[in-house]
N, C-alpha and C positions, 0 to 999 in steps of 0.2 A: 155678811161679809164674804168675801173667798179665802179659802184654807184647804190645805192640802192635811190631808185626813190618814189614818192607819187603823186599817179596819179589820186586820185581821194575817195570816202567813198573805205574803207578798201580794197583797191587797190593801191599794193606795189608792186615795180619789181626790181631785181635786174640786171643791164641791162649793157652791155658793148659797148657800142657807142659813148660814153658823150664826148666832148671834151674837149682834156687839157687846162686847162687854162692858157693864157700870165698875170704875172702881170707888171699893167703899175700904174704911179704916184706911190701913200704910199702905194699900195698893198700888197699880201705878199702870194706867192704859197709857201703852207705845202705838204709834204709828208707824209699822217695820218700813224702813229703809231698805232692807237687806237681811237672808237670811241663808247663812250658809250651807253650803252641801257635804255631809261629813260620812266619810267612808263608817261609820260607825251607824250612822242609819241604816248602812244594808243590814248588820247583823240583827238589827229588830226586825225589818222586813222580810229577810230572808229566812235567820236563824233560828226567828222567831224568841231571843233573849230576854226579849221584857213580853211579860204574860198578861197586863194591860195594853187592853184597846181601843179605840175611838178617842186617840187623843191629836191634835195638829201636832206634826212634825217640824222640827225645825231648833235644834239648841244653841248656833251659832248667831247673834242677833242682836240689832243694833237698829236705834229710829230714833225718831222725835216725843219726847214728852206728850201726850193728845191731852188726858186728863190726869185728876191728881183725887188721891181719896183723901175725905178732911185730914187724915192723924197724919200726912206725910211732910216733913222740915225740910226744906235746904234745897229744893227743887222748884221749876214754874215749868208752864207750856211751852213748849218747843224746845228746849233742853236737848241736848244730839247725847245719846248716850249709849252704851254697852248693858248688853245682860249677862250679868255673868253666870256659866251653864250648872253649878252641881249646887242642886238646893237644899241644905242641910236645917237643921231642927230648928240653927240661931243662937241656941241656950246652952250646949254641953261646951266644953271645951277647945273642942279641935275647932267651932263656929266661933268662939268667943274669939280665935285666934287669926281668925278669917277664912280657915282651911275647913268650910264645908263641903271640900269635896272626901274627907276625910272624918264627916259626920260620925260620931257613937251612933248616931241610929239609924247610919246609911242602911241596913237591912230591912228596917221596917217601914219604908218609905220609900216613891216613884225617884229616881236620881235627879229631876229635872223638866223643866220647860222644854218640850219635844222627846221626852225621853221617861215615859210615862204620865205627866201632864201636859198641858196645850202648848205648844213653842211657837217660834213666830215664823215659820211658813205661811202667814194669813195677811190679811191688810190692815189686820190690830191683833196685837198679841197683851193680855194682861199680868201683871208679874205682881207676886206676892205679897211683895217687901221692897220698899226704898231702898233698904242693905243692898239688892244685889244688883242697883244699878250703879254704872260707873262712867261717870262723863267721860265725853270725846273732843268737846271742845273743838276745835277746826278742822277734824278729821270727819270727810265722807263717809255714814256707815254704812253706804253698800260696799266702800272700801275697807271699810274697819270691823263690821260684821266679825268676819273668821277669825279675827283677833280673840274670841274669847276661847278659843281652841288650837286651831290651826298655830297661833301661836303660843299661847299659852302655855297649853300642854310640852310643846318642847323648852320653853324658858323655863319652866318651874324642874323640867328633868337635869335639865344644863346647870341650874344654879347648886343642884344637888352636889355635880364634879365637883365645880368651877377650884375650887381649891389644888384640884390634880391639873388642872388645863393651865400647864407654865410654859413658856415658848420655848422647851425644847423637849417637850413631848407631842405624841400625837394621839389622834381623836379619826375614829371613824364612824363616818352617818352613813348604815345602812338604809335603803329604801329613799327616793328624791321628789316624796309625792306630796302631797297636802301641807305634812309636817315637816318632812325632812328638810323640803326645801327653803323653809325659814328657818330651819334650826341651823344651817350653813349661814345664814346669815346674822343671825344671833349670835354663834361662834365667834364669827367674823366683827362683831361689834364686840364682843366682851372676852374675849380671850385672843392669846396670840399663842396657841398648839397649830403644829401642821393639820389640815383638814383634808382626810380620803375620804370621797365619795363613794358610793355603790349601788347600784341600780342594774337593772335589767335590760337596758335599751340604751342606746347610741344617744338617741335624743334625752335621755335624760340626764344620761351623764353629760352630755356638750350643756346642759342647761346647768348642770353642778357645778363647772369648771365657772359657768358665767358669773353664777352667785358667789365666788370665792373659792369652792375645792382645788385643793393644788394638786389633788391628784386623783385620780377618779379609776375604777376596776367594777367589771362586768361579774356582779357576784353567782350568774351563772355559769362563768370559767370554774374547772377541772379545779385547776391553779389559784383559783383566788387568792387562796389565805396563804399560798408562797406568793402572790404578785404584791400583797398588802405585807407581807413579810421582808420581802425586800427594799420594800421604801423605809419601813421600820427600823430595820435590821434586827438585834438580838432582845430588845427590850421590848416590843411589839407596842401596841394601843394601849395608853393609862387610862383612856374610855374608850367605849362603842356604844354607840347608841341605834339602836335596833327599832327603827319604825315599821317593821313588815309585822317580826314575830311567826315568822312561817319554822318549822325544822328547820329548816335547810340553812337559813338567817342567823338563827339560833348559833347554831353547829359552826357557823362563819364565825360567830362573835367568839364562842369559848375557846377556835383555835388562836384568832387574833391579840385578845385580850391580856396584859400582861400583869406581870405577878404585883398585886396590893394594886390593882387598875378595878375598874366600876364596868360592866356589863347590864347597860340600862335597855328593860322591853319592856318600849310603849306601846308597838304595834297590836293588834288583836287579830292578827293568824293564824293561832289556834292552836302554835308549836308546842310540841312537849319537849321537854329536857330530862333526863333518866343523870339525877345526879351521882357522880362514882368520886373515891379521895380523889384519885389523881385526872378528873375530866377538865378541872378548873385550877387554873397557876395556886398559888398558895397566896391567901389576902385579896382574892378576889368577890368583889358585893355583885353580887346578881338581885337588882331590883327592878320590882313591879311599877312608877309612880302612876298616879291616876289624876290629872290634868292637873290643875295649879290651884290656889289660892286666890283670893279675891285681891289682897295688896299685891300681889305678883302683875295679878293684871295691870291693876295700875303702872304699875313700872312697866308694860308690853305696850300701854300706851307712848307712856314716854319715847320711848325708843322709837316708836312709829313715826311721833309727833318728832323725833330729832331727824327722822328719814333713815335711821338706821337697818329699818328693816321695810320690807315691802311683798305682801301677800300678791302673784299671782293669780287672777280671778279669773275668771268666763261668766257671762252674762245672760242669762235668763230671765224666763216672765216664769209665775208661780204654772201659768195653765202647762209648761214644759215641764214638769217636776218628772212624771215618769220618762222621759226622753233622757232627762238629767241621771238618773238614778240610773239608766240601760249603760248609759257612757260610762258609768262610773264602774258599775260590774267587767264594763270591757279594758277598764287602763286607758280611756282616750280622754281621761278630763285631765289639763295642766295646770296644776295648782290648785286651785281650789273654786270650783263654781258658785255662785250667786244666785239666788232665788229673789226676782224683784215684784212687788205687788205692783 
Protein backbone atom coordinates (compact mmCIF):
# COMPACT_ATOMS: atom_id res chain seq x y z
CA UNK A 1 0.00 0.00 0.00
CA UNK A 2 1.01 3.66 -0.38
CA UNK A 3 2.13 5.68 2.66
CA UNK A 4 3.81 8.98 3.61
CA UNK A 5 6.84 7.93 5.65
CA UNK A 6 9.21 9.91 7.89
CA UNK A 7 12.82 8.71 7.57
CA UNK A 8 14.68 11.42 9.47
CA UNK A 9 15.37 15.15 9.55
CA UNK A 10 13.44 16.78 6.66
CA UNK A 11 13.24 13.40 4.93
CA UNK A 12 9.62 12.59 4.02
CA UNK A 13 8.89 10.22 1.16
CA UNK A 14 5.74 8.81 -0.40
CA UNK A 15 6.37 5.09 -0.86
CA UNK A 16 4.14 2.40 -2.36
CA UNK A 17 5.69 -0.80 -1.03
CA UNK A 18 4.40 -0.79 2.56
CA UNK A 19 2.82 -4.09 3.54
CA UNK A 20 -0.89 -3.91 4.32
CA UNK A 21 -1.27 -5.00 7.97
CA UNK A 22 -3.63 -7.63 9.30
CA UNK A 23 -5.43 -6.95 12.61
CA UNK A 24 -4.98 -9.29 15.57
CA UNK A 25 -6.60 -9.33 19.00
CA UNK A 26 -8.37 -6.01 19.62
CA UNK A 27 -6.70 -4.30 16.64
CA UNK A 28 -8.73 -2.65 13.87
CA UNK A 29 -7.71 -2.02 10.27
CA UNK A 30 -9.09 1.18 8.77
CA UNK A 31 -9.45 2.14 5.15
CA UNK A 32 -8.42 5.78 5.40
CA UNK A 33 -10.82 8.41 4.09
CA UNK A 34 -8.74 11.41 5.07
CA UNK A 35 -5.67 12.35 7.13
CA UNK A 36 -5.24 15.91 8.39
CA UNK A 37 -1.93 17.74 7.97
CA UNK A 38 -0.96 19.43 11.24
CA UNK A 39 1.71 22.00 12.04
CA UNK A 40 2.94 19.55 14.70
CA UNK A 41 4.13 17.37 11.81
CA UNK A 42 6.66 20.09 10.98
CA UNK A 43 8.06 19.93 14.51
CA UNK A 44 8.66 16.23 13.87
CA UNK A 45 10.03 16.67 10.35
CA UNK A 46 12.05 19.88 10.69
CA UNK A 47 12.99 20.11 14.35
CA UNK A 48 13.62 16.50 15.33
CA UNK A 49 11.41 16.43 18.41
CA UNK A 50 10.67 12.75 17.69
CA UNK A 51 13.79 10.55 18.03
CA UNK A 52 11.99 7.67 16.30
CA UNK A 53 12.12 7.39 12.49
CA UNK A 54 10.74 5.04 9.86
CA UNK A 55 7.03 5.46 10.54
CA UNK A 56 3.97 6.67 8.64
CA UNK A 57 2.93 10.24 9.39
CA UNK A 58 -0.59 11.47 10.11
CA UNK A 59 -2.23 11.84 13.53
CA UNK A 60 -5.61 13.25 12.39
CA UNK A 61 -7.34 10.26 10.88
CA UNK A 62 -10.77 9.07 9.82
CA UNK A 63 -12.07 6.28 7.64
CA UNK A 64 -14.07 3.08 7.46
CA UNK A 65 -13.41 -0.17 9.27
CA UNK A 66 -11.90 -2.62 6.80
CA UNK A 67 -11.16 -5.57 9.09
CA UNK A 68 -11.46 -6.45 12.76
CA UNK A 69 -9.29 -8.48 15.11
CA UNK A 70 -11.11 -11.46 16.68
CA UNK A 71 -11.43 -9.71 20.08
CA UNK A 72 -13.12 -6.52 18.82
CA UNK A 73 -16.70 -5.98 19.98
CA UNK A 74 -19.24 -3.32 19.09
CA UNK A 75 -17.96 -2.48 15.62
CA UNK A 76 -18.45 -3.96 12.16
CA UNK A 77 -16.86 -3.63 8.74
CA UNK A 78 -17.86 -0.38 7.05
CA UNK A 79 -18.41 1.66 10.21
CA UNK A 80 -17.17 5.26 9.82
CA UNK A 81 -14.88 6.27 12.68
CA UNK A 82 -12.28 8.74 13.90
CA UNK A 83 -9.01 7.63 15.46
CA UNK A 84 -8.35 9.24 18.85
CA UNK A 85 -4.83 10.64 18.51
CA UNK A 86 -2.89 10.36 21.81
CA UNK A 87 -2.29 6.71 22.62
CA UNK A 88 -1.63 5.95 26.28
CA UNK A 89 -1.12 2.69 28.14
CA UNK A 90 -4.88 2.28 28.53
CA UNK A 91 -4.55 1.14 32.15
CA UNK A 92 -3.36 4.00 34.37
CA UNK A 93 -5.73 6.37 36.17
CA UNK A 94 -5.70 9.16 33.50
CA UNK A 95 -6.31 6.58 30.77
CA UNK A 96 -9.19 5.10 32.74
CA UNK A 97 -10.69 8.61 32.79
CA UNK A 98 -10.26 8.63 28.96
CA UNK A 99 -7.44 11.21 29.29
CA UNK A 100 -4.79 9.26 27.41
CA UNK A 101 -3.28 12.63 26.50
CA UNK A 102 -2.04 12.72 30.10
CA UNK A 103 -1.09 9.04 30.44
CA UNK A 104 1.25 8.36 33.37
CA UNK A 105 3.55 6.49 30.99
CA UNK A 106 3.71 9.12 28.25
CA UNK A 107 7.44 9.64 28.74
CA UNK A 108 8.08 5.94 28.08
CA UNK A 109 6.25 5.52 24.78
CA UNK A 110 5.56 7.20 21.43
CA UNK A 111 2.71 9.70 21.55
CA UNK A 112 0.53 7.86 19.03
CA UNK A 113 -0.08 7.04 15.38
CA UNK A 114 1.84 9.50 13.21
CA UNK A 115 3.87 10.55 16.25
CA UNK A 116 6.33 7.69 16.57
CA UNK A 117 3.99 4.89 15.48
CA UNK A 118 2.36 4.35 12.10
CA UNK A 119 -0.31 6.94 11.37
CA UNK A 120 -2.96 7.46 8.76
CA UNK A 121 -1.28 9.10 5.76
CA UNK A 122 -1.69 5.84 3.92
CA UNK A 123 -4.26 3.68 2.18
CA UNK A 124 -4.83 1.73 5.41
CA UNK A 125 -4.03 2.22 9.10
CA UNK A 126 -3.76 -0.36 11.85
CA UNK A 127 -5.25 0.95 15.11
CA UNK A 128 -3.86 -0.99 18.12
CA UNK A 129 -7.10 -1.02 20.12
CA UNK A 130 -10.78 -0.49 19.40
CA UNK A 131 -10.95 1.81 22.46
CA UNK A 132 -9.19 4.43 20.29
CA UNK A 133 -12.09 4.66 17.83
CA UNK A 134 -14.93 7.19 17.96
CA UNK A 135 -17.95 6.70 15.63
CA UNK A 136 -18.79 9.64 13.37
CA UNK A 137 -22.18 8.34 12.17
CA UNK A 138 -23.25 10.43 9.16
CA UNK A 139 -20.17 12.68 8.95
CA UNK A 140 -17.88 12.49 5.92
CA UNK A 141 -14.48 11.08 7.05
CA UNK A 142 -12.63 13.51 4.77
CA UNK A 143 -14.18 16.48 6.54
CA UNK A 144 -14.19 14.83 9.96
CA UNK A 145 -10.52 13.77 10.13
CA UNK A 146 -9.19 17.11 11.50
CA UNK A 147 -11.76 17.02 14.30
CA UNK A 148 -9.34 14.71 16.12
CA UNK A 149 -6.87 17.55 16.76
CA UNK A 150 -7.82 20.83 15.06
CA UNK A 151 -11.16 20.74 16.92
CA UNK A 152 -10.42 18.52 19.93
CA UNK A 153 -7.42 20.56 21.12
CA UNK A 154 -9.17 23.95 21.22
CA UNK A 155 -12.35 22.34 22.57
CA UNK A 156 -10.48 20.84 25.53
CA UNK A 157 -8.64 24.12 26.17
CA UNK A 158 -11.87 26.11 26.10
CA UNK A 159 -13.66 23.69 28.45
CA UNK A 160 -11.00 24.41 31.08
CA UNK A 161 -12.10 28.06 31.12
CA UNK A 162 -15.78 27.71 30.32
CA UNK A 163 -16.84 28.79 33.82
CA UNK A 164 -15.09 32.13 33.23
CA UNK A 165 -16.57 32.80 29.78
CA UNK A 166 -19.59 34.79 30.95
CA UNK A 167 -21.61 37.19 28.75
CA UNK A 168 -19.91 40.28 30.23
CA UNK A 169 -16.38 38.96 29.65
CA UNK A 170 -13.89 39.06 26.77
CA UNK A 171 -11.87 36.22 25.24
CA UNK A 172 -8.84 36.77 23.01
CA UNK A 173 -7.93 34.20 20.34
CA UNK A 174 -4.36 34.64 19.05
CA UNK A 175 -3.79 32.86 15.74
CA UNK A 176 -6.62 32.12 13.30
CA UNK A 177 -5.03 29.03 11.75
CA UNK A 178 -5.88 25.34 11.79
CA UNK A 179 -6.88 25.34 15.48
CA UNK A 180 -7.72 28.99 16.06
CA UNK A 181 -10.38 29.18 13.36
CA UNK A 182 -12.18 26.24 15.02
CA UNK A 183 -11.76 27.80 18.47
CA UNK A 184 -13.76 30.85 17.37
CA UNK A 185 -16.62 28.60 16.28
CA UNK A 186 -16.50 26.60 19.52
CA UNK A 187 -16.59 29.81 21.54
CA UNK A 188 -19.60 30.98 19.55
CA UNK A 189 -21.36 27.67 20.21
CA UNK A 190 -20.54 27.28 23.90
CA UNK A 191 -20.23 30.77 25.37
CA UNK A 192 -21.54 34.29 24.92
CA UNK A 193 -18.33 36.18 25.74
CA UNK A 194 -17.13 38.81 23.28
CA UNK A 195 -14.46 37.32 20.97
CA UNK A 196 -11.38 39.32 19.96
CA UNK A 197 -9.30 37.59 17.27
CA UNK A 198 -5.64 38.36 16.52
CA UNK A 199 -3.52 37.39 13.54
CA UNK A 200 -0.92 38.91 11.22
CA UNK A 201 -2.76 39.20 7.88
CA UNK A 202 -5.87 41.04 6.75
CA UNK A 203 -7.12 37.80 5.14
CA UNK A 204 -6.97 35.85 8.42
CA UNK A 205 -8.63 38.70 10.32
CA UNK A 206 -11.44 38.89 7.79
CA UNK A 207 -11.82 35.12 8.09
CA UNK A 208 -12.13 35.49 11.87
CA UNK A 209 -14.93 38.02 11.43
CA UNK A 210 -16.76 35.60 9.11
CA UNK A 211 -16.52 32.90 11.78
CA UNK A 212 -17.99 35.07 14.50
CA UNK A 213 -15.27 37.22 16.08
CA UNK A 214 -16.68 40.59 17.16
CA UNK A 215 -13.35 42.42 16.98
CA UNK A 216 -10.03 41.80 15.21
CA UNK A 217 -6.54 43.14 15.89
CA UNK A 218 -3.31 42.67 13.93
CA UNK A 219 -0.99 41.14 16.50
CA UNK A 220 2.11 42.62 14.81
CA UNK A 221 0.93 46.19 15.42
CA UNK A 222 3.11 47.92 18.00
CA UNK A 223 -0.01 49.02 19.84
CA UNK A 224 -1.85 45.67 19.60
CA UNK A 225 -2.20 45.41 23.39
CA UNK A 226 -3.53 48.97 23.58
CA UNK A 227 -6.05 48.24 20.82
CA UNK A 228 -7.33 45.23 22.75
CA UNK A 229 -7.53 47.20 26.00
CA UNK A 230 -9.58 49.89 24.27
CA UNK A 231 -12.11 47.16 23.52
CA UNK A 232 -12.07 45.46 26.91
CA UNK A 233 -11.64 48.51 29.08
CA UNK A 234 -9.80 48.34 32.38
CA UNK A 235 -11.04 44.80 33.13
CA UNK A 236 -9.05 43.29 30.21
CA UNK A 237 -9.70 39.76 28.82
CA UNK A 238 -10.79 37.02 31.19
CA UNK A 239 -9.41 34.30 28.88
CA UNK A 240 -6.57 34.41 26.34
CA UNK A 241 -6.07 31.43 24.02
CA UNK A 242 -2.68 31.53 22.30
CA UNK A 243 -2.58 29.19 19.30
CA UNK A 244 0.86 30.42 18.23
CA UNK A 245 3.06 30.19 21.31
CA UNK A 246 5.81 32.50 20.07
CA UNK A 247 7.55 34.90 22.44
CA UNK A 248 5.72 37.86 20.93
CA UNK A 249 2.27 36.29 21.32
CA UNK A 250 2.98 35.13 24.87
CA UNK A 251 4.02 38.68 25.70
CA UNK A 252 0.82 40.02 24.14
CA UNK A 253 -1.21 37.57 26.19
CA UNK A 254 0.39 38.69 29.45
CA UNK A 255 -0.43 42.31 28.58
CA UNK A 256 -4.14 41.77 27.94
CA UNK A 257 -5.19 39.00 30.37
CA UNK A 258 -7.24 40.14 33.36
CA UNK A 259 -6.88 39.63 37.09
CA UNK A 260 -7.87 36.04 37.92
CA UNK A 261 -7.88 35.27 34.20
CA UNK A 262 -6.66 32.29 32.19
CA UNK A 263 -3.70 32.52 29.82
CA UNK A 264 -3.71 29.26 27.86
CA UNK A 265 -0.75 28.41 25.63
CA UNK A 266 -1.72 25.88 22.95
CA UNK A 267 0.64 26.74 20.08
CA UNK A 268 4.10 25.18 19.86
CA UNK A 269 5.90 28.28 18.62
CA UNK A 270 8.83 27.82 20.99
CA UNK A 271 8.29 31.06 22.90
CA UNK A 272 9.81 31.58 26.33
CA UNK A 273 8.16 33.32 29.27
CA UNK A 274 10.33 34.53 32.14
CA UNK A 275 8.21 34.75 35.26
CA UNK A 276 8.40 37.79 37.51
CA UNK A 277 6.11 38.65 40.40
CA UNK A 278 4.63 41.68 38.65
CA UNK A 279 4.80 40.23 35.14
CA UNK A 280 1.28 38.79 35.33
CA UNK A 281 -1.88 40.16 36.95
CA UNK A 282 -2.59 38.45 40.27
CA UNK A 283 -4.61 35.25 40.10
CA UNK A 284 -3.77 34.44 36.48
CA UNK A 285 -3.51 30.75 35.60
CA UNK A 286 -1.00 30.04 32.82
CA UNK A 287 -1.51 26.56 31.40
CA UNK A 288 -0.25 24.49 28.47
CA UNK A 289 -2.91 21.84 27.77
CA UNK A 290 -2.11 18.94 25.46
CA UNK A 291 -4.75 17.61 23.07
CA UNK A 292 -7.97 16.36 24.76
CA UNK A 293 -9.71 13.26 26.11
CA UNK A 294 -11.59 10.56 24.19
CA UNK A 295 -14.90 11.61 25.73
CA UNK A 296 -14.23 15.20 24.66
CA UNK A 297 -13.70 13.93 21.11
CA UNK A 298 -17.17 12.38 21.28
CA UNK A 299 -18.50 15.80 22.31
CA UNK A 300 -16.67 17.42 19.40
CA UNK A 301 -18.36 14.96 17.03
CA UNK A 302 -21.67 16.09 18.55
CA UNK A 303 -20.88 19.72 17.77
CA UNK A 304 -19.94 18.83 14.20
CA UNK A 305 -23.11 16.79 13.66
CA UNK A 306 -25.16 19.74 14.95
CA UNK A 307 -23.29 21.91 12.41
CA UNK A 308 -22.01 24.16 15.18
CA UNK A 309 -18.43 23.81 13.92
CA UNK A 310 -16.99 23.37 10.45
CA UNK A 311 -13.32 22.94 9.64
CA UNK A 312 -12.20 24.77 6.51
CA UNK A 313 -10.25 22.17 4.54
CA UNK A 314 -8.08 21.99 1.44
CA UNK A 315 -7.99 18.55 -0.21
CA UNK A 316 -4.82 16.95 -1.57
CA UNK A 317 -3.69 13.50 -2.70
CA UNK A 318 -1.14 11.47 -0.73
CA UNK A 319 1.41 12.06 -3.50
CA UNK A 320 1.27 15.81 -2.72
CA UNK A 321 2.41 15.44 0.89
CA UNK A 322 5.71 17.29 0.52
CA UNK A 323 4.04 20.05 -1.46
CA UNK A 324 1.49 20.46 1.34
CA UNK A 325 4.19 20.59 4.01
CA UNK A 326 5.94 23.35 2.02
CA UNK A 327 2.69 25.31 1.82
CA UNK A 328 2.22 24.83 5.56
CA UNK A 329 5.74 26.16 6.24
CA UNK A 330 4.91 29.23 4.18
CA UNK A 331 1.60 29.84 5.95
CA UNK A 332 -0.40 29.28 2.76
CA UNK A 333 -2.92 26.74 4.09
CA UNK A 334 -6.32 28.19 4.98
CA UNK A 335 -7.81 26.11 7.77
CA UNK A 336 -6.62 22.53 7.45
CA UNK A 337 -5.13 20.47 4.64
CA UNK A 338 -6.37 16.88 4.34
CA UNK A 339 -4.57 14.13 2.42
CA UNK A 340 -6.83 11.66 0.66
CA UNK A 341 -5.62 8.23 -0.52
